[in-house]
C-alpha positions, 0 to 999 in steps of 0.5 A, a space after each residue: 419857836 420851832 415848828 413841829 414835824 406835823 406843822 411842817 408836813 402840813 404846810 408842805 402838803 398845802 404847797 404841793 397841792 397848790 402847785 399840782 392844782 396850777 397844772 404847769 408841771 410836766 408829768 414827771 414833775 407832777 409824779 415826783 411831787 405827788 409821791 412826796 405828798 403821799 410820804 408826807 401824808 403818811 407821816 402826818 397820819 402816823 404823828 396824829 395816830 401816835 398823838 391819839 394813843 398818847 391822849 388815850 393813855 393819859 385819860 384816867 378813870 377811877 384812878 387807873 388808866 383807861 383807854 378812851 377814844 379821843 372825841 372830836 366834834 364836827 366843827 373841829 374837823 371841818 374848821 367851822 369852829 375857827 375864827 
């Protein structure tokens, strides 16, 4: 199955963070990777925002569509519920 843009962006962001944390790059290389990371972060946030809007639209109340925020519990945000 093809990875989504979000999953691919997240994987690349993890790679960038690891490379930057190693500290073995020149300043120019570090800045280039940082800029790529910022672009990927913005893309990922846009994808999440779009998905949240779609979830809100799909939530139904009394037969009509109503907007309700998508609730995420703390264990989901921190990854505590995994495993």
